[in-house]
C-alpha positions in Angstrom: 28.6 -17.7 55.4 29.0 -14.1 54.4 30.1 -13.7 58.3 32.6 -16.7 57.9 34.0 -15.8 54.3 34.7 -12.4 56.3 36.6 -13.9 58.8 38.5 -16.0 56.1 39.4 -12.6 54.8 40.5 -10.9 57.6 42.6 -13.5 58.5 44.1 -13.6 54.6 45.0 -10.0 55.4 46.4 -10.6 59.2 48.9 -13.5 58.0 51.3 -11.6 56.0 51.5 -8.8 58.9 51.9 -11.2 61.3 54.9 -13.4 59.7 56.6 -9.7 58.8 56.4 -8.6 62.9 57.5 -12.2 63.8 60.5 -11.6 61.4 61.1 -8.3 62.8 61.6 -10.0 66.0 63.8 -13.0 64.9 65.4 -9.9 63.0 65.6 -8.1 66.6 67.4 -11.3 68.8 69.6 -11.8 65.9 71.4 -7.6 66.2 71.0 -8.3 70.3 73.0 -11.1 69.4 75.5 -9.1 67.5 75.6 -6.7 70.5 73.7 -3.7 68.8 70.5 -2.2 69.7 67.4 -3.6 67.4 65.5 -0.1 67.3 67.7 2.4 66.6 69.1 -0.6 64.0 65.4 -0.9 62.5 64.9 3.3 62.8 68.3 4.1 60.7 66.8 0.9 58.3 62.9 2.2 57.7 64.7 5.7 57.4 66.2 4.8 54.5 63.4 4.2 52.2 61.0 5.9 54.1 62.7 9.6 55.6 63.0 11.5 52.7 61.5 12.0 49.1 64.7 10.5 47.8 65.4 8.0 50.0 61.6 6.6 49.5 61.7 7.1 45.6 64.9 4.9 45.9 62.7 2.3 47.5 60.0 2.3 44.7 62.6 1.9 42.1 63.6 -1.2 44.0 60.2 -2.3 43.6 59.2 -1.9 40.8 60.9 -5.2 39.0 59.7 -6.9 42.1 56.4 -6.2 41.2 56.7 -8.0 37.9 58.8 -10.5 38.5 56.0 -11.0 42.1 53.3 -10.9 39.5 54.8 -13.4 37.5 55.0 -16.2 40.4 51.9 -14.6 41.5 49.8 -15.4 38.3 51.6 -18.9 38.0 50.7 -19.4 41.4 46.4 -19.4 40.4 47.1 -22.1 37.6 48.5 -23.9 40.4 52.2 -23.8 38.8 55.6 -23.3 40.5 57.5 -20.7 38.1 60.8 -20.4 39.2 62.2 -19.4 36.1 61.6 -15.8 36.7 65.3 -14.9 36.5 65.6 -16.6 33.4 62.6 -14.8 31.8 63.8 -10.9 32.9 67.3 -11.6 31.4 65.7 -12.9 28.2 63.4 -9.8 28.0 65.9 -7.3 29.2 68.5 -8.2 26.4 65.8 -8.4 23.4 64.8 -5.1 24.6 68.3 -3.7 24.6 68.9 -5.4 21.2 65.1 -3.8 19.7 66.6 -0.4 21.4 70.0 -0.2 19.3 68.9 -2.2 16.4 65.7 -0.1 15.8 67.8 3.4 16.6 66.1 5.1 13.5 62.6 4.7 14.5 60.8 7.9 16.4 60.0 7.3 20.3 56.3 7.1 19.1 57.6 3.7 17.7 60.6 2.5 19.1 59.0 2.8 22.8 56.0 0.2 22.3 58.3 -1.9 20.3 61.4 -2.2 23.2 58.7 -2.9 25.9 56.9 -5.3 23.2 60.4 -7.1 22.8 60.8 -7.1 26.2 57.2 -9.0 27.4 57.9 -11.3 24.2 61.3 -12.2 25.5 60.0 -13.8 28.9 56.9 -15.4 26.7 58.6 -17.1 24.8 60.9 -18.4 27.8 58.2 -18.8 29.5 56.0 -21.0 26.9 59.1 -23.5 27.1 58.3 -24.8 30.3 54.4 -24.7 29.8 54.4 -26.6 27.0 57.0 -29.3 28.6 54.3 -29.8 31.4 51.4 -29.8 28.9 52.2 -31.8 27.0 54.3 -34.2 28.7 53.8 -33.6 32.4 57.5 -32.2 33.0 57.3 -30.6 36.6 57.8 -26.4 35.7 60.3 -26.5 38.4 63.1 -28.7 37.1 62.1 -26.7 33.4 62.2 -23.3 34.8 65.8 -23.8 37.0 67.7 -25.4 33.7 66.3 -22.9 32.1 68.0 -19.8 34.5 70.9 -21.0 33.5 70.5 -20.9 29.9 69.4 -17.4 29.8 72.0 -16.4 31.7 74.5 -18.2 29.9 73.1 -17.3 26.5 72.8 -13.9 27.2 76.9 -13.3 28.8 77.8 -15.3 25.5 76.4 -12.3 23.3 76.8 -9.4 25.7 80.9 -10.8 25.8 81.1 -12.1 22.3 78.9 -10.9 20.0 77.3 -7.4 21.1 79.5 -6.3 23.7 80.2 -2.3 23.2 83.4 -1.6 21.3 86.2 -0.4 23.7 84.6 -1.0 26.8 85.5 -4.0 29.4 82.6 -4.4 31.4 79.9 -6.7 29.7 77.6 -4.8 28.3 76.1 -3.4 24.7 76.1 -0.3 23.4 73.2 2.6 24.6 69.9 2.3 23.0 68.7 5.2 21.1 68.0 8.2 23.1 64.5 7.7 21.4 64.1 4.2 23.5 64.7 6.2 26.9 61.8 5.9 29.4 62.0 9.5 31.5 62.8 10.0 34.7 59.5 11.2 37.2 61.5 14.0 39.0 60.8 16.2 36.6 56.8 15.3 37.4 57.0 15.4 41.2 58.5 18.8 40.8 55.4 20.0 38.5 52.8 17.8 41.4 55.0 20.4 44.3 57.3 17.2 45.4 60.9 17.5 45.6 62.2 14.7 43.9 65.9 15.1 43.1 67.3 14.5 39.0 69.7 12.2 40.3 66.9 9.7 41.7 66.2 6.8 39.3 62.4 6.0 39.7 60.7 6.0 36.0 57.7 5.6 34.3 58.3 1.9 34.7 56.8 1.9 37.7 53.4 2.9 35.8 54.3 0.1 33.7 54.3 -2.2 36.7 51.4 -0.7 38.0 49.3 -1.2 35.2 50.4 -5.2 35.1 49.2 -5.5 38.7 46.0 -3.9 37.5 45.5 -6.2 34.0 46.5 -9.3 36.4 43.3 -8.2 38.4 41.2 -8.0 35.6 41.9 -11.1 34.0 41.9 -13.3 36.8 39.0 -11.8 38.4 36.9 -10.3 35.3 37.4 -13.1 33.1 36.9 -16.4 31.6 40.5 -16.9 30.8 41.0 -16.0 34.7 38.2 -18.4 36.2 39.6 -21.1 33.9 43.3 -20.5 35.4 41.9 -20.6 38.6 39.9 -23.4 38.3 42.6 -25.3 37.1 44.9 -24.0 39.9 42.2 -25.8 42.0 42.0 -28.6 41.0 43.0 -30.0 37.0 40.8 -33.2 37.1 37.2 -31.0 37.8 38.5 -28.2 35.8 39.0 -30.7 32.7 35.8 -32.9 33.9 33.9 -29.3 33.2 35.3 -29.1 29.7 38.3 -26.7 29.9 41.1 -27.2 28.0 43.9 -27.8 30.8 46.9 -28.1 28.9 46.2 -25.1 27.0 45.3 -23.3 30.2 48.8 -24.4 32.0 50.7 -22.8 28.6 48.7 -19.7 28.7 49.3 -19.2 32.4 53.0 -19.9 31.8 53.0 -17.2 28.9 51.9 -14.5 30.5 53.7 -14.8 34.1 57.2 -15.0 31.7 56.2 -12.1 29.8 55.2 -9.9 33.7 58.5 -11.0 34.6 60.4 -10.0 30.8 58.6 -6.5 31.3 61.5 -5.8 34.1 63.9 -5.4 31.2 61.8 -1.9 31.0 63.0 -0.7 34.0 66.1 -2.0 33.5 67.3 -1.3 29.8 64.7 2.0 28.9 64.7 3.2 32.4 68.2 3.4 33.8 70.9 1.9 32.5 70.0 2.4 29.1 71.7 -0.9 27.7 71.8 -4.3 29.1 74.4 -5.3 31.8 75.2 -9.1 32.1 74.7 -10.1 35.5 72.8 -6.9 36.4 70.4 -8.9 38.4 70.4 -9.2 41.9 67.7 -12.4 42.4 65.2 -10.4 40.9 63.0 -13.9 40.0 64.2 -15.5 43.3 62.7 -12.5 45.2 59.6 -12.1 43.3 58.5 -15.4 45.2 58.8 -14.2 48.2 56.8 -11.1 46.9 54.1 -13.4 46.0 53.8 -15.4 48.7 53.7 -12.0 51.2 51.3 -10.4 48.6 48.9 -13.7 49.3 49.4 -14.2 45.5 47.0 -11.5 44.5 47.8 -8.4 42.5 47.4 -5.7 44.5 49.0 -7.5 47.9 51.7 -8.0 45.5 52.3 -4.6 45.0 52.2 -3.5 48.9 54.6 -6.4 49.5 57.1 -5.5 46.4 57.0 -2.1 48.2 57.8 -3.1 51.6 60.8 -5.0 49.8 61.8 -2.5 48.4 61.8 -0.2 51.2 64.1 -3.2 53.3 66.6 -2.8 50.2 66.8 0.7 50.5 67.5 0.5 53.9 70.1 -2.2 54.1 72.1 0.3 52.6 71.6 3.0 55.5 72.4 -0.3 58.5 75.5 -0.7 56.1 77.0 2.4 56.0 75.8 4.2 59.4 75.9 0.9 61.9 78.0 -2.2 62.1 74.8 -4.4 61.2 75.8 -6.3 57.2 73.1 -5.5 54.8 72.6 -8.9 54.6 70.9 -8.5 57.7 67.7 -7.7 55.3 68.4 -10.7 53.5 67.8 -13.1 56.4 64.7 -10.8 57.2 63.3 -11.5 53.6 64.1 -15.6 54.4 62.5 -15.4 57.9 59.5 -13.3 56.7 58.9 -16.3 53.5 59.0 -19.2 56.3 56.7 -17.3 58.7 54.2 -16.6 55.6 54.2 -20.7 54.4 54.3 -21.5 58.3 51.1 -19.6 58.6 49.6 -20.4 55.4 49.5 -24.0 56.7 48.0 -22.7 60.4 45.2 -20.7 58.3 45.1 -23.6 56.2 44.1 -26.4 58.4 41.9 -24.2 60.7 39.8 -23.2 57.6 39.6 -27.0 57.0 38.1 -27.9 60.7 35.8 -24.7 60.0 33.9 -26.3 57.2 33.2 -29.3 58.4 
């Protein structure tokens, strides 16, 4: 049995890697169709995220929100829920984070920073709780709820920013700046003390450590606590979990609350560590990209971190490709889509193979 389990683990690790290689192959065919050299294009792409410390810093900065949205999706997946509402949850979290930052501006940093982080998590948690309650109480499908709530969140924050909290004398749709005591510092000074020459202009900040801590926390909850056991049991079979005495409805709600809180923490990176204000429409589909990150990471917290870093490297390299070649940066979006298709297809093949081996 141990040997068979080892084979399953190896396949679970190799499946995402094979999906990525297949995606690169599909991308190479597209590049050849555009009469370009795939080797050169991929060299430029990975040079952008790995060719310098500055580029790698940008890749980690890009990966930070993807770690959080990927964790949000993966955590809900473990409970058998498909949370497509990360986009709305991160908007609400980011807005409340900014609101706390410019409203409670008289507080010292030791109090204001935790309050802003809490506001971001609470905003996402509340927005995740709504579809969780509807699912648990009325059986309404969470996919429909979360998609609709994405639009509500984006339009609500759009109204609040443009009509209520807009920065005076500004054409840009953004709130006023949060208090300086709520800022999260960048990691360049720390990197220099460690002998790493990261430029001051690099936006990588301490929100990365928060994202990594969230990954560790998600792992501990899912695999080292009773709550995590119940979440995974509900995800495997709600009927069996209910028969075993687990309060399925409560677990569904708690799973969506925790999932939403992780998505809401994206606001810490965006508001406290980067722009220092809420910018309307700041997300470029981070909540939806989190789905791809979770799938590639096999819905495991540490797998999500690795997948997010990979996507961060791709996103950073896309700019290099756009500038230095004739290939549009949308090629990276194509690669991400192909990765999702390959991961899903590979997962189906793996499940069928595993089912045959278990007979």
